[in-house]
C-alpha positions as CSV (number, residue, x, y, z in Angstrom):
1,M,-38.2,-41.0,15.5
2,F,-41.7,-39.1,16.3
3,D,-40.2,-37.3,19.4
4,V,-37.5,-36.0,17.6
5,L,-40.2,-34.8,14.7
6,M,-42.4,-33.1,16.8
7,Y,-39.3,-31.5,18.6
8,L,-38.2,-30.2,15.3
9,F,-41.7,-29.0,14.2
10,E,-42.4,-27.2,17.6
11,T,-38.9,-25.6,17.6
12,Y,-38.0,-24.8,14.1
13,I,-41.2,-24.8,11.8
14,H,-44.3,-24.0,13.6
15,A,-42.1,-21.5,16.0
16,D,-41.3,-19.5,12.7
17,V,-37.4,-19.9,13.9
18,D,-35.2,-19.3,10.8
19,T,-35.1,-23.5,9.2
20,M,-31.5,-22.8,7.3
21,V,-29.9,-24.8,9.9
22,D,-26.9,-27.0,9.2
23,Q,-27.7,-30.3,9.4
24,E,-24.8,-31.6,11.9
25,E,-25.5,-28.8,14.1
26,L,-28.9,-29.8,14.3
27,A,-27.8,-33.5,14.9
28,D,-25.6,-32.0,17.6
29,E,-28.4,-29.8,19.5
30,L,-30.8,-33.1,19.2
31,T,-28.1,-35.5,21.0
32,Q,-27.4,-32.5,23.3
33,A,-31.6,-32.2,24.2
34,G,-31.6,-36.2,24.7
35,F,-32.3,-37.6,21.9
36,H,-30.6,-40.8,20.1
37,K,-28.6,-40.5,17.1
38,E,-30.1,-43.0,15.2
39,E,-33.7,-41.8,16.1
40,I,-32.3,-38.2,15.0
41,L,-31.0,-39.6,11.7
42,K,-34.9,-41.4,10.8
43,A,-36.3,-38.3,11.3
44,L,-33.9,-36.4,9.4
45,A,-34.2,-38.6,6.8
46,W,-37.9,-38.5,6.8
47,L,-38.0,-35.0,6.4
48,E,-35.8,-34.7,3.6
49,R,-38.1,-37.1,2.1
50,L,-41.3,-35.1,2.6
51,A,-39.1,-31.8,1.8
52,E,-38.5,-34.3,-1.9
53,L,-41.9,-34.6,-2.2
54,Q,-42.7,-31.1,-1.9
55,E,-40.4,-29.8,-4.4
56,A,-41.6,-32.4,-7.2
57,E,-43.1,-30.5,-10.3
58,E,-45.9,-32.5,-9.6
59,P,-46.9,-35.2,-7.1
60,P,-46.0,-38.4,-7.8
61,T,-47.6,-41.0,-9.5
62,W,-48.8,-42.9,-6.3
63,A,-50.0,-39.7,-4.8
64,R,-52.0,-39.0,-8.0
65,S,-56.0,-39.7,-7.6
66,A,-59.1,-38.7,-9.3
67,P,-61.0,-36.3,-6.8
68,D,-63.6,-38.7,-6.6
69,S,-61.8,-41.6,-6.2
70,F,-62.3,-44.0,-3.2
71,R,-59.1,-44.7,-0.9
72,I,-58.8,-49.0,0.1
73,Y,-56.3,-49.1,2.4
74,T,-53.6,-51.9,2.2
75,P,-53.5,-54.4,5.3
76,E,-50.6,-52.7,6.3
77,E,-52.0,-49.3,6.5
78,L,-55.1,-50.7,7.9
79,Y,-53.6,-51.8,10.7
80,K,-50.7,-48.9,11.7
81,I,-54.1,-46.2,11.3
82,D,-57.0,-47.7,13.1
83,A,-60.9,-46.7,11.9
84,E,-60.4,-43.4,14.0
85,G,-57.6,-42.1,12.1
86,R,-58.9,-43.3,8.9
87,G,-62.1,-41.6,9.8
88,F,-60.1,-38.5,10.7
89,L,-58.5,-38.8,7.1
90,L,-61.8,-39.0,5.4
91,F,-63.4,-36.1,7.7
92,L,-60.5,-33.9,6.7
93,E,-61.1,-34.9,2.9
94,Q,-64.8,-34.0,3.4
95,V,-63.9,-30.2,4.6
96,K,-61.4,-29.8,2.0
97,V,-58.4,-29.9,4.2
98,L,-56.5,-32.3,2.6
99,N,-57.7,-33.4,-1.2
100,A,-56.5,-36.8,-2.3
101,D,-52.6,-35.9,-3.0
102,T,-52.2,-34.8,0.0
103,R,-53.8,-37.6,1.9
104,E,-51.5,-39.6,-0.1
105,I,-48.7,-37.9,0.9
106,V,-50.1,-38.3,4.6
107,I,-50.2,-41.9,4.5
108,D,-46.9,-42.5,2.9
109,R,-45.1,-40.1,5.9
110,V,-47.1,-42.2,8.4
111,M,-46.1,-45.6,6.9
112,E,-42.9,-44.2,7.2
113,L,-42.9,-43.8,10.5
114,D,-41.3,-46.5,13.3
115,S,-44.2,-47.0,15.2
116,P,-46.5,-49.9,14.8
117,V,-49.5,-48.6,15.1
118,I,-50.1,-44.3,15.3
119,E,-52.5,-42.6,17.5
120,L,-54.7,-40.2,16.3
121,D,-52.9,-37.0,17.9
122,D,-50.1,-38.3,16.5
123,L,-52.0,-38.4,13.2
124,K,-53.2,-34.8,13.4
125,W,-49.3,-33.6,14.1
126,V,-48.4,-35.7,10.6
127,V,-51.4,-34.3,8.5
128,L,-50.1,-30.6,10.2
129,M,-46.4,-31.2,8.7
130,V,-47.0,-32.3,5.5
131,L,-49.8,-29.6,4.9
132,F,-47.4,-27.0,6.4
133,N,-44.5,-28.2,3.7
134,V,-46.6,-28.6,0.6
135,P,-46.8,-25.3,-1.4
136,G,-50.2,-24.0,-1.8
137,S,-51.8,-25.9,1.3
138,E,-51.5,-22.9,3.7
139,S,-55.1,-22.1,3.9
140,A,-55.9,-26.0,4.8
141,Y,-53.1,-25.6,7.4
142,H,-54.4,-22.9,8.8
143,Q,-57.9,-24.4,9.0
144,L,-56.8,-27.3,10.5
145,E,-55.0,-25.8,13.0
146,E,-58.3,-24.1,14.3
147,L,-59.6,-27.4,13.9
148,I,-57.2,-29.2,16.0
149,F,-56.2,-25.9,18.7
150,E,-59.2,-23.8,19.0
151,Q,-61.3,-25.0,22.2
152,P,-64.6,-24.4,21.8
153,E,-66.5,-21.3,23.9
154,G,-69.3,-21.9,26.1
155,A,-71.4,-24.7,27.5
156,V,-71.1,-27.5,25.2
157,H,-74.8,-29.2,25.2
């Protein structure tokens, strides 16, 4: 499923292609690209849930936290998001790329992925997808893009 999400994000969303595509056409295109129907349906459902979260008047109650709250991960989350990933999420909060609400949406979307453990690079893409789809997060999205994609110039000491 994650491969389908990546393909969709890179092909349609991140590339600024017109995203108003018929779902059946999209499923056919993804099938022609070599993805399995089951994975396509899971990915489309994942994106649909993300869109529902985006369109809500306010974040769901499970995504609302006090700005100074401390996040305690469930055993399932601890297993799926390793220490490096949790550290990355904390770092993003500290540099104001994520807030408590967007952090919770990221964790929710990660937990819906069908892989048992998520790698740091995949987590970065999930954060990008969430920030791209959350209104008002454009600045945070661009800041994360710079953090991820910009290579430092000169010698690293």
